[in-house]
C-alpha positions as CSV (number, residue, x, y, z in Angstrom):
1,X,-53.5,71.4,1.0
2,X,-50.0,70.1,1.6
3,X,-50.4,70.0,5.4
4,X,-53.5,67.9,4.9
5,X,-51.5,65.4,2.5
6,X,-48.6,65.1,5.0
7,X,-51.0,64.4,7.9
8,X,-52.7,61.8,6.1
9,X,-49.5,60.0,5.2
10,X,-48.2,60.2,8.9
11,X,-51.6,58.7,9.9
12,X,-51.0,55.9,7.5
13,X,-47.5,55.1,8.7
14,X,-48.7,55.0,12.5
15,X,-51.4,52.6,11.4
16,X,-49.0,50.3,9.5
17,X,-46.6,50.3,12.4
18,X,-49.5,49.4,14.9
19,X,-50.6,46.6,12.6
20,X,-47.1,45.1,12.6
21,X,-46.5,45.3,16.2
22,X,-49.8,43.4,16.8
23,X,-49.0,40.6,14.2
24,X,-45.5,40.1,15.7
25,X,-47.2,39.8,19.1
26,X,-49.3,36.9,17.8
27,X,-46.5,35.1,16.4
28,X,-44.4,35.5,19.6
29,X,-47.3,34.2,21.7
30,X,-47.9,31.3,19.2
31,X,-44.1,30.3,19.2
32,X,-44.0,30.2,23.0
33,X,-47.0,28.1,23.2
34,X,-45.8,25.5,20.8
35,X,-42.6,25.4,22.6
36,X,-44.0,24.7,26.0
37,X,-46.4,22.0,24.4
38,X,-43.4,20.2,22.9
39,X,-41.5,20.4,26.3
40,X,-44.4,18.8,28.1
41,X,-44.7,15.9,25.6
42,X,-41.0,15.2,26.0
43,X,-41.0,15.2,29.7
44,X,-43.9,12.9,29.8
45,X,-42.3,10.6,27.3
46,X,-39.1,10.3,29.4
47,X,-41.0,9.6,32.6
48,X,-42.8,6.7,30.8
49,X,-39.5,5.3,29.6
50,X,-37.6,5.7,32.8
51,X,-36.0,2.5,34.4
52,X,-38.2,0.8,36.9
53,X,-35.8,1.7,39.8
54,X,-36.5,5.4,39.2
55,X,-40.2,4.9,40.2
56,X,-39.2,2.9,43.1
57,X,-37.0,5.6,44.8
58,X,-38.6,6.9,47.9
59,X,-39.4,10.7,47.9
60,X,-36.7,13.1,49.2
61,X,-37.0,14.0,52.8
62,X,-35.0,16.5,54.5
63,X,-33.3,13.9,56.4
64,X,-32.6,12.0,53.2
65,X,-31.2,15.3,51.5
66,X,-29.0,16.0,54.6
67,X,-27.5,12.5,54.5
68,X,-26.8,12.3,50.8
69,X,-25.0,15.8,51.2
70,X,-22.9,14.7,54.3
71,X,-19.0,14.1,53.7
72,X,-18.3,10.3,53.3
73,X,-16.0,8.6,55.4
74,X,-12.7,8.5,53.7
75,X,-11.2,5.8,56.0
76,X,-13.5,3.3,54.6
77,X,-12.4,3.9,50.9
78,X,-10.0,1.5,49.2
79,X,-8.2,1.7,46.0
80,X,-8.2,-1.4,43.7
81,X,-6.2,-2.1,40.6
82,X,-8.4,-2.7,37.4
83,X,-7.4,-6.0,35.8
84,X,-7.3,-6.1,32.1
85,X,-9.9,-8.0,30.4
86,X,-7.4,-10.2,28.6
87,X,-3.7,-11.2,28.8
88,X,-1.2,-13.0,26.8
89,X,-1.5,-16.0,29.0
90,X,-5.4,-16.1,28.6
91,X,-4.8,-16.0,24.8
92,X,-2.2,-18.8,25.1
93,X,-4.5,-20.9,27.4
94,X,-7.4,-20.7,24.9
95,X,-9.0,-24.1,24.3
96,X,-9.1,-25.3,20.6
97,X,-12.5,-26.4,19.4
98,X,-12.8,-30.2,18.9
99,X,-12.8,-31.4,15.4
100,X,-16.2,-32.7,14.4
101,X,-16.5,-36.4,13.6
102,X,-15.9,-37.5,10.1
103,X,-18.9,-37.7,7.7
104,X,-20.6,-40.8,7.0
105,X,-22.7,-39.7,4.0
106,X,-21.6,-40.4,0.4
107,X,-18.7,-42.4,-0.6
108,X,-14.8,-42.6,0.4
109,X,-12.3,-41.1,-2.1
110,X,-8.7,-41.2,-2.1
111,X,-6.9,-37.7,-2.4
112,X,-3.4,-37.0,-2.9
113,X,-2.2,-33.9,-1.1
114,X,1.0,-32.0,-1.2
115,X,1.5,-32.7,2.4
116,X,4.2,-34.8,4.0
117,X,4.0,-36.2,7.4
118,X,6.7,-35.5,9.9
119,X,7.9,-37.9,12.5
120,X,9.4,-36.5,15.6
121,X,12.1,-38.3,17.5
122,X,10.6,-39.2,20.9
123,X,11.8,-38.1,24.0
124,X,13.8,-35.0,22.9
125,X,13.3,-31.6,24.5
126,X,13.8,-28.6,22.5
127,X,15.7,-25.7,24.3
128,X,15.5,-22.0,23.5
129,X,18.1,-19.7,23.8
130,X,18.4,-15.9,23.7
131,X,20.8,-14.4,21.2
132,X,22.1,-10.8,21.8
133,X,24.7,-9.4,19.3
134,X,26.9,-6.3,20.1
135,X,27.3,-3.9,18.2
136,X,23.7,-4.2,17.0
137,X,23.3,-5.7,13.6
138,X,20.0,-4.9,11.6
139,X,20.9,-7.3,8.6
140,X,19.7,-10.6,9.0
141,X,22.2,-11.8,6.5
142,X,25.0,-10.7,8.5
143,X,23.3,-12.2,11.6
144,X,23.4,-15.4,9.9
145,X,27.0,-15.0,8.8
146,X,27.8,-14.8,12.5
147,X,25.8,-17.9,13.3
148,X,27.4,-19.9,10.9
149,X,30.9,-18.9,11.8
150,X,30.1,-19.2,15.5
151,X,29.0,-22.8,15.2
152,X,31.9,-23.8,12.9
153,X,34.5,-22.3,15.1
154,X,33.1,-23.3,18.4
155,X,32.1,-27.1,17.8
156,X,33.7,-28.0,21.2
157,X,31.8,-25.4,23.2
158,X,28.6,-26.4,21.5
159,X,29.2,-30.1,22.2
160,X,28.9,-30.8,18.4
161,X,25.3,-29.8,18.5
162,X,24.0,-27.6,15.6
163,X,21.3,-25.3,16.7
164,X,19.0,-23.4,14.3
165,X,18.7,-19.6,14.3
166,X,15.9,-17.4,13.2
167,X,18.1,-14.6,12.2
168,X,17.1,-12.3,14.9
169,X,16.9,-13.0,18.8
170,X,16.2,-16.7,19.2
171,X,18.2,-20.0,18.9
172,X,16.7,-23.5,19.3
173,X,18.5,-26.7,19.8
174,X,17.4,-30.4,20.1
175,X,18.8,-31.1,23.6
176,X,20.8,-28.7,25.8
177,X,23.9,-26.8,25.2
178,X,26.8,-27.6,27.5
179,X,26.2,-24.1,29.1
180,X,23.4,-22.0,30.1
181,X,24.9,-18.6,29.3
182,X,28.3,-17.6,27.5
183,X,29.7,-14.8,25.5
184,X,31.5,-15.7,22.2
185,X,33.9,-13.1,20.3
186,X,33.3,-13.5,16.3
187,X,35.6,-11.7,13.9
188,X,34.1,-11.1,10.5
189,X,36.2,-10.2,7.6
190,X,34.7,-8.1,4.7
191,X,37.0,-6.5,2.0
192,X,40.2,-7.3,4.0
193,X,38.5,-5.4,7.1
194,X,38.2,-7.2,10.3
195,X,35.2,-6.2,12.7
196,X,34.7,-8.1,16.0
197,X,31.2,-8.7,17.3
198,X,30.3,-10.2,20.8
199,X,27.5,-12.8,20.7
200,X,25.9,-13.5,23.9
201,X,23.8,-16.7,24.2
202,X,21.5,-17.5,27.2
203,X,18.9,-20.2,27.9
204,X,15.4,-19.0,28.4
205,X,13.0,-21.8,28.0
206,X,12.6,-25.5,27.7
207,X,10.0,-27.1,25.3
208,X,8.8,-30.7,26.1
209,X,7.8,-32.7,23.3
210,X,5.1,-34.4,25.2
211,X,2.9,-31.3,25.2
212,X,3.0,-31.3,21.4
213,X,2.3,-35.1,21.4
214,X,-0.6,-34.5,23.7
215,X,-1.9,-31.9,21.6
216,X,-1.9,-33.9,18.3
217,X,-3.5,-36.8,20.1
218,X,-6.4,-34.6,21.5
219,X,-5.2,-34.9,25.2
220,X,-4.0,-31.2,25.2
221,X,-6.1,-28.1,25.5
222,X,-3.4,-25.4,24.9
223,X,-1.9,-24.6,21.3
224,X,1.8,-25.6,21.2
225,X,3.0,-22.3,19.6
226,X,6.4,-22.5,20.7
227,X,7.0,-25.8,19.5
228,X,5.5,-25.3,15.9
229,X,7.8,-22.0,15.8
230,X,10.9,-23.9,16.7
231,X,10.2,-26.8,14.1
232,X,9.3,-24.3,11.5
233,X,12.6,-22.4,12.0
234,X,14.5,-25.8,11.9
235,X,12.7,-26.6,8.6
236,X,13.8,-23.3,7.1
237,X,17.4,-23.6,8.1
238,X,18.7,-25.5,4.9
239,X,16.6,-23.6,2.3
240,X,17.7,-20.2,3.8
241,X,21.2,-21.0,3.2
242,X,20.8,-22.4,-0.4
243,X,18.1,-20.4,-1.8
244,X,16.8,-16.9,-1.9
245,X,14.2,-16.7,1.0
246,X,11.0,-14.5,0.5
247,X,8.6,-14.6,3.5
248,X,7.8,-18.5,3.6
249,X,9.0,-19.1,0.1
250,X,12.5,-19.9,-1.4
251,X,13.5,-19.1,-5.0
252,X,16.3,-19.9,-7.4
253,X,16.7,-19.4,-11.0
254,X,18.0,-23.1,-11.3
255,X,14.4,-24.2,-11.0
256,X,13.4,-22.1,-13.9
257,X,13.1,-18.5,-14.9
258,X,11.7,-16.2,-17.4
259,X,12.8,-12.7,-18.4
260,X,10.1,-10.1,-17.9
261,X,9.9,-6.7,-19.6
262,X,11.3,-3.7,-17.8
263,X,14.5,-5.2,-16.6
264,X,12.7,-7.8,-14.3
265,X,13.1,-11.6,-14.2
266,X,10.6,-14.3,-12.8
267,X,12.0,-17.1,-10.7
268,X,10.5,-20.5,-9.8
269,X,10.7,-21.7,-6.1
270,X,8.7,-23.5,-3.5
271,X,6.6,-22.7,-0.4
272,X,6.8,-24.7,2.7
273,X,5.0,-24.5,6.0
274,X,4.4,-26.5,9.0
275,X,0.8,-27.8,9.6
276,X,-1.3,-29.6,12.1
277,X,-3.4,-32.2,10.6
278,X,-5.6,-35.0,11.9
279,X,-2.9,-37.5,11.0
280,X,-0.2,-35.3,12.9
281,X,2.3,-32.9,11.9
282,X,2.9,-32.5,8.2
283,X,4.7,-30.1,5.9
284,X,2.7,-28.3,3.3
285,X,5.1,-27.9,0.1
286,X,4.0,-26.2,-3.1
287,X,5.5,-24.6,-6.2
288,X,5.8,-20.9,-6.3
289,X,7.1,-18.1,-8.6
290,X,7.7,-14.4,-8.2
291,X,9.4,-11.4,-9.8
292,X,13.2,-10.2,-9.0
293,X,15.3,-7.5,-10.3
294,X,17.6,-8.7,-13.3
295,X,21.2,-8.6,-12.5
296,X,22.1,-6.2,-15.1
297,X,24.0,-2.9,-15.1
298,X,22.0,0.0,-13.6
299,X,22.2,2.0,-17.0
300,X,20.8,-1.0,-19.0
301,X,18.0,-1.4,-16.3
302,X,16.9,2.2,-16.5
303,X,16.9,1.9,-20.5
304,X,14.5,-1.0,-20.1
305,X,12.3,0.4,-17.4
306,X,11.8,4.0,-18.3
307,X,11.1,5.0,-21.9
308,X,12.0,8.8,-21.3
309,X,15.7,7.7,-20.0
310,X,18.5,8.6,-22.2
311,X,21.9,8.2,-20.6
312,X,23.5,10.6,-23.1
313,X,21.2,13.6,-22.1
314,X,21.0,15.4,-18.8
315,X,18.0,14.7,-16.9
316,X,15.3,17.0,-16.1
317,X,13.3,17.1,-12.8
318,X,10.7,14.7,-13.8
319,X,13.0,12.0,-15.2
320,X,15.3,12.4,-12.0
321,X,12.4,11.7,-9.8
322,X,11.4,8.5,-11.9
323,X,15.1,7.4,-11.9
324,X,15.3,7.9,-8.0
325,X,12.1,5.9,-7.7
326,X,13.2,3.0,-9.8
327,X,16.6,2.3,-8.4
328,X,16.1,3.8,-4.7
329,X,17.1,1.1,-2.0
330,X,18.6,-1.3,-4.6
331,X,21.7,-3.3,-3.7
332,X,24.4,-2.8,-6.3
333,X,27.9,-4.3,-7.0
334,X,30.7,-2.4,-8.7
335,X,32.8,-3.4,-11.8
336,X,35.8,-0.9,-11.4
337,X,37.3,-3.0,-8.4
338,X,39.0,-6.3,-8.1
339,X,37.7,-7.0,-4.7
340,X,33.8,-7.3,-4.8
341,X,31.9,-4.9,-2.9
342,X,28.2,-4.2,-2.4
343,X,26.4,-0.9,-1.8
344,X,22.8,0.2,-1.3
345,X,21.5,3.1,-3.4
346,X,20.0,6.0,-1.3
347,X,19.8,8.7,-3.6
348,X,21.4,10.8,-6.7
349,X,24.0,13.4,-6.8
350,X,22.7,17.0,-7.2
351,X,24.7,17.6,-10.2
352,X,25.9,15.6,-13.2
353,X,29.0,13.4,-13.2
354,X,31.0,15.9,-15.3
355,X,30.4,18.6,-12.5
356,X,30.9,16.4,-9.4
357,X,34.1,17.0,-7.6
358,X,35.4,15.8,-4.1
359,X,38.4,17.2,-2.0
360,X,41.8,15.5,-2.0
361,X,44.1,14.9,1.0
362,X,46.4,17.6,-0.2
363,X,43.7,20.3,0.1
364,X,42.7,20.3,-3.8
365,X,40.0,19.1,-5.7
366,X,39.4,16.4,-8.3
367,X,36.6,15.6,-10.7
368,X,34.8,12.1,-10.8
369,X,35.8,11.6,-14.3
370,X,39.5,12.5,-13.8
371,X,39.7,10.3,-10.6
372,X,38.2,7.1,-12.2
373,X,40.5,7.6,-15.2
374,X,43.6,8.0,-13.3
375,X,42.9,5.6,-10.3
376,X,41.0,2.8,-11.9
377,X,41.5,3.2,-15.5
378,X,38.1,3.5,-16.1
379,X,36.6,5.9,-18.6
380,X,33.2,7.4,-17.9
381,X,30.8,7.2,-21.2
382,X,27.9,9.1,-19.8
383,X,29.1,12.2,-18.0
384,X,25.6,13.8,-18.2
385,X,24.1,11.2,-15.8
386,X,24.1,11.9,-12.1
387,X,26.1,9.6,-9.7
388,X,24.2,7.4,-7.2
389,X,24.7,8.1,-3.5
390,X,25.7,5.0,-1.7
391,X,26.1,6.0,1.9
392,X,23.4,7.9,3.7
393,X,25.5,9.0,6.8
394,X,28.8,9.8,4.9
395,X,28.2,11.4,1.5
396,X,29.8,8.9,-1.1
397,X,28.9,8.9,-4.9
398,X,29.5,6.2,-7.7
399,X,29.1,6.7,-11.3
400,X,25.8,5.0,-12.5
401,X,27.7,3.1,-15.3
402,X,29.9,1.1,-12.7
403,X,27.0,-0.2,-10.8
404,X,25.4,-3.5,-11.4
405,X,22.2,-4.8,-9.7
406,X,22.9,-7.5,-7.3
407,X,20.9,-10.9,-7.9
408,X,18.1,-12.1,-5.8
409,X,16.4,-8.7,-4.9
410,X,12.5,-9.2,-4.9
411,X,10.6,-6.8,-6.9
412,X,8.0,-5.3,-4.8
413,X,6.1,-2.8,-7.1
414,X,2.9,-3.6,-9.3
415,X,3.7,-5.7,-12.4
416,X,2.2,-4.5,-15.7
417,X,-0.2,-6.7,-17.5
418,X,2.2,-8.1,-20.1
419,X,4.6,-9.1,-17.0
420,X,1.8,-10.7,-15.2
421,X,1.1,-12.7,-18.2
422,X,4.8,-13.8,-18.7
423,X,4.9,-14.8,-14.9
424,X,1.7,-16.8,-15.1
425,X,3.1,-18.7,-18.0
426,X,5.9,-19.7,-15.9
427,X,4.2,-20.6,-12.8
428,X,1.1,-22.5,-14.3
429,X,1.8,-26.1,-14.7
430,X,-0.7,-29.2,-15.1
431,X,-1.5,-30.9,-11.8
432,X,0.6,-34.1,-13.0
433,X,3.6,-32.0,-13.7
434,X,3.2,-30.0,-10.3
435,X,3.0,-33.3,-8.3
436,X,6.3,-34.5,-10.3
437,X,8.1,-31.3,-9.5
438,X,7.2,-31.3,-5.8
439,X,8.4,-35.0,-5.4
440,X,11.6,-34.0,-7.3
441,X,12.1,-31.2,-4.9
442,X,11.6,-33.3,-1.8
443,X,14.1,-35.8,-3.3
444,X,16.9,-33.1,-3.2
445,X,19.6,-33.4,-0.8
446,X,19.0,-29.6,-0.1
447,X,15.2,-30.1,-0.1
448,X,12.7,-29.3,2.6
449,X,13.4,-31.2,5.9
450,X,16.7,-32.6,4.7
451,X,18.9,-30.3,6.9
452,X,16.6,-31.1,10.0
453,X,17.6,-34.8,9.9
454,X,21.2,-33.7,10.5
455,X,20.1,-31.5,13.3
456,X,18.3,-34.2,15.2
457,X,14.8,-32.6,15.2
458,X,13.0,-34.8,12.9
């Protein structure tokens, strides 16, 4: 009985296996049939959309195949340099589109604009000179100091001409200087320390005013970019010396200011830019306002800027990170020295002021608090605060409470809503008042364009 049951089970298993094999065979055949069908459709479609020249090719004969597979003649090959699609010369020679004729519909209206026409002296060529300073100077303020001292101490060498300088590599002059290339030795004195610089000046280009005049009168095709740059630098010379420059704008608290929250202050100023108009060259002058750091002690600034800052308590890591972000890269002066000196903050000391020591010449050590008490008669009030690091290459620390933020440093962060409201209240004026302020600005002896009169550009 058991043998009969076992035989039936084996037979059922064999039948099931056979059925599965047959089913898989049908699926396999159906899949391959569908694959070849799709392949034939795709091949037919590609042949229908092939480019015309494919159908025009002659059939491949044995001769053609042998010719195609033969080695090419290397002596007939040549190498040609691929020319770039565009170059600086092509960009400079672009033809500006002509201005459409004035409209005739409607009625005429007189509009007063904040543009002031510029009259150039005829027949004056502008000479461009390259300036190289050794050792290299990265600060534009120092470069301008060198330029001013160079002109004031070498008037005879410059033929009593007053060239203008962009604070970097270029210098322009109305008329040529008595020399084409010359080196000057300039000595700057800073904190009773003298440092010599070699200023090399070399003529590189001559800008003829006829090119600019032809373009303004519609007879020239290329845009006189070099002329506009030279004249714009000349217009910026006086404001750069008398005001705080920020991009194309100039600011001073004498034009009006408003204290903002968080240790910031807003200054009024003006914007100026040289423009080409249908009536000729014009200077666009407008009012401006922006936020600066308030010139206050660093400790007071942090009190206003950070709620969690307490100078009497040691900082935790979170507060230290916020303090480093708030005062990093700020330029500060010091109050413990009789001679003024400025530093730039580049970090914080790893420990508090009371734990900071530095080596003495005799081989011993002295703490910061004791050093300032004995040397400068200055008592440190906040020993738990870290010192500020003011030199990146050579480690040098100053107590935070002897540092005062230097005036005229633009705030580059994002203003809070209440700060933006206060800034807008200072900047927004009615059109009539804006016009009067601009006219008063143009009438100032140090206003836009005044310095240029003396330098014989305009």
